[in-house]
Every structure is written in structure tokens, then in C-alpha cells.
C-alpha positions in Angstrom: -10.9 18.5 4.0 -11.4 14.8 4.7 -9.9 13.5 8.0 -7.7 10.4 7.9 -9.4 7.8 10.0 -6.5 5.4 9.7 -3.9 5.6 12.4 -0.2 5.8 12.1 0.1 2.0 12.2 -1.4 1.8 8.7 1.2 4.2 7.4 4.0 2.3 9.2 2.7 -1.0 7.8 2.6 0.1 4.2 5.9 1.9 4.4 7.8 -1.4 4.4 8.4 -3.1 1.0 8.0 -6.6 2.3 4.6 -5.8 3.8 3.5 -4.0 0.5 4.5 -7.2 -1.4 2.4 -9.2 1.0 -0.6 -6.9 0.4 0.0 -7.1 -3.4 0.0 -10.9 -3.2 -3.2 -10.9 -1.3 -5.0 -8.7 -3.9 -6.2 -11.7 -5.8 -7.5 -13.5 -2.8 -6.7 -15.5 0.3 -3.4 -17.3 0.6 -1.5 -19.5 3.0 1.5 -18.3 4.9 3.8 -20.6 3.0 2.4 -19.4 -0.4 2.9 -15.7 0.7 6.4 -16.4 1.8 7.2 -18.1 -1.5 5.6 -15.2 -3.4 7.7 -12.7 -1.5 10.9 -14.7 -2.2 10.0 -14.8 -5.9 10.1 -11.0 -5.8 13.7 -11.2 -4.6 12.7 -10.0 -1.1 14.6 -12.1 1.4 12.8 -12.8 4.8 13.3 -15.5 7.3 10.2 -17.3 8.6 10.6 -15.4 11.9 10.9 -12.0 10.2 8.0 -12.9 7.9 5.8 -13.7 10.9 6.6 -10.3 12.3 5.6 -8.6 9.1 2.3 -10.5 9.2 1.8 -9.4 12.8 2.3 -5.8 11.9 -0.2 -6.1 9.1 -2.7 -7.7 11.5 -2.1 -5.1 14.1 -2.8 -2.3 11.6 -6.0 -4.1 10.6 -4.8 -4.6 7.0 -5.1 -8.4 7.0 -7.2 -11.1 8.7 -6.5 -14.7 9.0 -8.3 -18.0 9.6 -7.0 -21.4 10.6 -7.8 -24.6 8.7 -6.1 -27.5 10.3 -2.4 -26.6 10.4 -2.7 -24.0 7.7 -3.3 -20.3 8.3 -5.0 -18.4 5.5 -4.6 -14.6 5.1 -6.7 -12.1 3.3 -6.7 -8.3 2.9 -9.0 -6.2 5.0 -9.9 -3.4 2.6 -11.3 -0.7 4.9 -8.0 0.7 6.2 -6.6 0.8 2.6 -9.7 2.5 1.4 -9.4 5.2 4.1 -5.7 5.7 3.2 -6.6 6.0 -0.5 -9.3 8.5 0.2 -6.9 10.6 2.3 -4.2 10.5 -0.4 -6.7 11.7 -3.0 -7.4 14.8 -1.0 -4.1 16.0 -2.4 -5.1 15.5 -6.0 -6.3 19.1 -6.5 -3.1 20.5 -4.8 -0.8 18.6 -7.2 -3.0 19.3 -10.3 -2.7 23.0 -9.5 1.1 22.8 -8.9 1.6 20.9 -12.2 -0.6 23.3 -14.1 1.4 26.2 -12.7 4.7 24.5 -13.7 3.4 23.8 -17.2 2.4 27.5 -17.6 5.8 28.6 -16.3 7.6 26.3 -18.8 5.5 27.5 -21.6 6.2 31.1 -20.7 10.0 30.6 -20.3 10.5 28.4 -23.3 8.2 30.3 -25.7 5.8 27.4 -26.3 2.2 28.2 -27.1 -0.3 27.6 -24.4 -2.1 24.3 -24.7 0.4 22.8 -27.2 
């Protein structure tokens, strides 16, 4: 089975809905901090500037985002490698769940008299 290279900080980072929203906003490309904060607020997620800065720090610490400065602006972008590792690890469970769902389907077919494959 594939080993998860990502550490616990990646799991902790993506567990928070505000940080997931930030990552979703960055899917389409680099954005400024103010654009990200506005985008998060449009999703009805309330965060103060201070709390938002802490969310960005957690994402940076987990290696999920990078930033660059241009004058007074700070631009953030997604760092895909940790997300790819997380996705690969999650997909190691695909066969497990397929088997469980197939077994459940057979059980339901047997107990409710439905023909197999219908």
C-alpha cells in the first residue's frame, strides 16, 4: 500500500472550512490576500484580518501555498505537491470502498428479492 508522504499538518490544514475555501479560490490561479479575503466572505465565511492571516500561515506551514510580494501586495498560489500526495493516499481506499459497496448491493439484492445486476 502507498505510504502517505504528507505529514499531519496537511490533514490539519485541509480539515478547516476556511482553509479549504482559500485553496478552492486559488485553484484558478494566484490571488492577493485582499481578493482571497473577499472571496471567503462571499462564501458566507466570516474571518477577521488577523484570523485570516493565521489561516494563511497554517497553509504556508503545511506547504500547501506559497506567496510572493509585489510592492505592498502579497500574492498567494497553491503548491500542488502536498495535495497530490493526499489525493494519492485517499485513492488507496478506493478498492476497499468498492468492495464494501458491492457487498452491500448484493446483500440488498438478496434480502429484497431483486435480480442481480438490475
